[in-house]
N, C-alpha and C positions, 0 to 999 in steps of 0.2 A: 504494499499500500504506499502510495506517495505521501509525504508529510506536507504537501503543498497543493492548495486548492488551484483550479485553473486561473490562468492569467487572462484578464480582460482590461479594458479601458476603465480603471477605478476612479470614481468620482467620490466627493465627500458623501454624497446621497447614498452611494453603494456601500460605503465604508471600506475598511480594510479587515473586516472580521475574518475574510478568508485566510489572510496571512496569519493572524493570531491563532485563529482556531486550527489551522493547518499545522502551525508550528507545534501545537499541543497534540495533534492527532496521532503522532508516532511516539508520544511521550512514554508509552509502555511497550514499544516495539522491540526492545532488545532482550535477548535471552538472559535470564538471571544469572549473575555471577555466582562463583562457588560461594557456599556458606549455608548455614542452616536457614530454613524458611522461618518467617515470623511465627510465633506462638498464636495459635487460635484461641479466642476467648469468647465462646458462644453464649455465655450467660448475659441477659439483658442488663445494660449498664444502669446502675442505681435503682434496680427494681428488684433485687433478690431473687432473680430468675423468672419474674413475671413477664408476660407479653402485653405490654400496655396499649398496643395499637392493633390488636388482633381484629381481623376482618376489614381493616382499612386498606386503601390503595394509595401508593405514592408513584406518580408519573414524573420521570426525570429525563431532561434532555442532556445527552453527552455527545461528544465528538465521535464520529464514526471511525471504524477500524480498530486500531490497537487500544485506544481509550475505552471504546465500548467493550471490547473483549476483557480487558482488565477489571472494568467496572462490573461486568457480569459475573466474572470468576471470583473476585475478591471481595467485593462490597455487597452484592445482592444476597448471597447466601447468608453472610454474616448478619446483615440488617434484618432479613426476614426472620432469622432464628431468634434474634434478641427482641424484636418487637412484635412479631406475629402479623406484621403488615405484608402486603404483596407489593413488590416493585416492579413497575412497567418501565423499561428502558426504551426511550425514543431516540435513536441516533440520527445525526445529521451533521451539516457543516455550518452554513450561515442562514439556516432557515428558522431557527428558534424564535426570533423576533417577529418575522412575518406570520408564523403560525399563532403566536400570542395575540398579534393584532387582529387576526381574523377570528379569534375565539369568541363565542357569545358572552355577553356580560355574566360574571359570576361562574363561568365554566372555562377556565383557561386550559389551554392544551397541555400544560405542565404544571407541577407543583413545586419543582425545583429545577433550576437551569444552571448549566455550565456555560459561561460565556467569557469572552475577552474584552479588553478596555475599549476597543474601537466600536463594538457593538453595545457592550454594557453601559458605557458612559452616557451615550444619547438616550438609551432606553430608560435609564434610571431618571434622567432629567425630564423625560416625558411622563413620569409617573407610572411606569409599567411595573415597578418592583417595590415592595413594601420594606419597612425598616424591620430588622431582626430583633428578637429578644435575646440580646447577648448573654443575659443571666442564665439562659438555658444552654449555653455552649461552655461547659466546664473544661473541656479540652483546649479551649482558646487560651487559657492561661499559660500553656507550654509553648505556644507558637511564637516563633521569632517575631520581634515587634517590627523589624524592618520590613517583613513580608506584608504587614497589615498597615504600613504607613501610607495610606492612600486616603483620598477624600470619601471613596466608596465605603471603607470600613469606618473611618472616623465619624461619618454621618450616620453609621448604623445600617446601610443598605445591603452589605454583602461582607463575605470573607474572601479577601484576596490572597493570591499565592503565586509564586514564581514557577514558570515552566519554560522549557526550551531556551537555554542560555546561548547567546550568540558565541559561536565556537570558531577558533582559528584552526584550520585543518591543512595538512600538507602530506606530500609523499616524501618519506624519509630517503628514498633512493635517488631523489632529484635535488631536494633542498638541503644544502649544507652550508654553514652550521645550522642547527635546528632553530627555528624561530623561537622568540620569547615574548613577542608582543605584536600589536597591530602595526607598529612601525616597520616591521619586516616586510610588509606588503609593498613598501616603497624601495626595497633593495634592488639594485641594478640587475642581479643575477636572476630576479623573477619577474623582470619587466616583460610584459606581453604573455605571461604565463598564470595570471591571477583568474580565479573564478569567483564570481559574486552573484548572490541572489538578485533576481531581477525585480523584486519588490522593494520599494524604497524604505519602508518602516525598518528594515534591517540593514540594507546596504548603505543608505545615506548615514546611518549611525556608524557603520564600519568605516566610511570616509572620514567622519568626525573623529573617530578614534585614531586613524592614521595621521590626521592633521595635527592634532594635539601632540601625539607622539613625536612627529618631526620637529615640532616647535618646543619640545622639552616640557611639555605640560600634560603628561600622562595623568589619567584620572579625571580630566576635565571635559570629556567628550559631550556629556549631557548639557553641561553649562554652556559649551560652545554652541550647541544647537538652539539653546534658549537665547543666548546673547546675540549670535551672529549667523542665523540660518542662511542668509544670502552668501556669506563667506564660505560656508560648508558646501553649499551648491556649487559655487564657483570652483572650489577645490575639487569636487567631484567631476566637473566638466573638464578641468585641467588634467586630471589624472586617469580619466577613463580609458585612455590609450594603453594603459598597463593591463586592461582587462581582456582575457582571451575568451572567456565563456560567461555569459549572463545566464546562469542556470535557472530553469523553472521549477524543477523539483529536486529534492534531496537525492533521489536515485540517480538523477543526471549528474549531479556534481560528485557523487561517490564514484560513479563509472569514469568520470573525466579524471579524477585524481589517480584511480587505479590504472587507467590506460595512458597516463601522462599527457592527456590532452591539456591539462592545466597542472600546475605544480603546487598551488597554494590558494587559499581563499577562506571565505566564511561558510558556515555550516550551521544547522540546527542541531543542538547538542545530542538529543535522543537518537537521531538518525546517524550521527557520526559515531556514537558509541556502538551502534549495530555494525556500521562499516568497519570500525577497527577490530571488532571481534572476528570478522570475516577476512580482513586483510591486514596483517600485522605490520606491513610496511607504511601504513597510514598512521601519522601523528596527529595529535589534537591537544588543544589546551584552551581554556576560557580565561584570558589574562584578568586578574583580579582588579586591576586598576580601573578598567572602564567596563567591567562585566555587566551585561544587560540581559534582562529576562523579559519574555512575553508575560504579560499580566493577565492571569485568568482569575475567575471569581465565581462563587457560588452565590445565587441570588434567588429570591423567592417571589414569584408573581404577585402583584398587588391584590388580586381578587380570589386566590385559591382559598379553599376551605381546609386545606391540610397543612397550614403554616407550622403547626406544632410538630407534626411528622417530618416535614421538610428539615426543620431546625434539628431534629433529632438525627437526621441523616447527615447534615452538615457536621455535627459534633462527631459522629463515628468516623467520618472521613478525616478528621483531624486527630483521630487516636493513633496511638503507637503502632497498633496492628496494621491499620490501613496505610499509614505513612511509611511503614517499612516495606510492605508488600508493593507499594507503587515505586519506592525508590530502588528496590532490588530489581524492578523491571526496567529502570533507566530514566525515572523521573527524578526531579529535585525533591527535597523534603523540607518542611518548615520546622521540624523538631530537631534541635541541636544534637541530642544523644542519639537519635536514629541516624543522623547525617554522619557522626563520628564512627558508629558501628558499620555502616555500609562502606564508608570511605576506607576503613581498615581492611575490609574484605575485598575490595575492588579498587585497585590503583587507577584504572581508566575513569571510573566514576569520579574519584577523588580529584583527578586532573581538570574536571569540568565544573563540578558543583562545590558550593561551600560546604566544608567538611567538619566544621565545629562551630560553636556559638559566636566566637568573634567574627568569623567568616560570614555567618548567616546575618549578623548586623550590618554587614556591608552589601546586602542584597538591594539592587536597583532595577527598576524596570526601564524599558525603551521610554523616550521622552514623549509620550502620547499627547500631552497638553500643548507642547510646542508644535507638534505636527498638526493637531487639529485647528489651531489658530490660523494656519496658512494652508490648509489641506489641498485645496483645488490648485493653488499656485504651485505648490511642490509637485504635485502630480503631473501638472503641465511641463514643468522644467525637466523633471526626471524622465518623462517619456519621450519628449522632443529633443532634449539637449544632452542627456546622459546616456539613455539606452540607444538612441538612433543617431547620435551625432556621427558624422564620418570622420 
């Protein structure tokens, strides 16, 4: 399954949910690394083994593919055993918001929705999602504060979490010495050998990372896009000649690296983990200085009658059991002790994701607010002057 939704001419109206959702789509696509599986805890949390929601139904929207597979295999049986409720999983890509808008009043298509910033931000502002009862999320207390440092969570509308880190990937048989950061994309030995994702939400940020690295300001890529987006766009236009491949899917980039069509570039972290396990000659890291993640969130539709059940589902998703199951499948985790445990078992995972409490406090998302302020203009320049410039 590709981690990337189809490319089309994306406007602000269309949003970039494709990219965010797609980046998460393969979040659990990697085979689990060696190590013991997470311990199963079937008893209902806080109920002494009771089944407090017996006979009720929870309809959940998740991303298709590996996210759906992992959700069905790890979450559904555990949640149903604990609560007595039935879970109906409705997979898709960018169709959750249209389906909710088309639902009859009081009968939303879903009771719980997984979405990304580019779709979730506007939908929350339109009043489509309700505030959560955070007191009913005891597992929230153990979550890294940086993961929740968004207006969505501060205002009580959802639980945000990082997925799909922007990853520097290369072929070890071609690129020597091994890269250490995004400034290596500007090395002369890789000129004309770079592969970048053709969606701007990721690759414009990659250019920002390279720009600040070249100027001795690593760690300031997000601030650069906030402060001087025109400067970053100009830098992208100037440096686009270094790019050999504008890849549309992670599969394309993995093949290009393996076949040496390109030597180095950016990648979605879950897909790169999968590629590395299959091809040891591929190297990868997510430089900590400007590491950025797709922002995903769990939100509850405004008019669902199952808000309490949806809240219980979110709490289980934040549990150690679920976080370890997802992390061992290739995802990030928001629990520091789970991150440390998985990192110790899997060095490849540790090279990509924050592996302890201090690193988790450095979690940052792509600069979505900066993008949305000038969305249509960025799209136009990206499509006409970066991707298609001769």
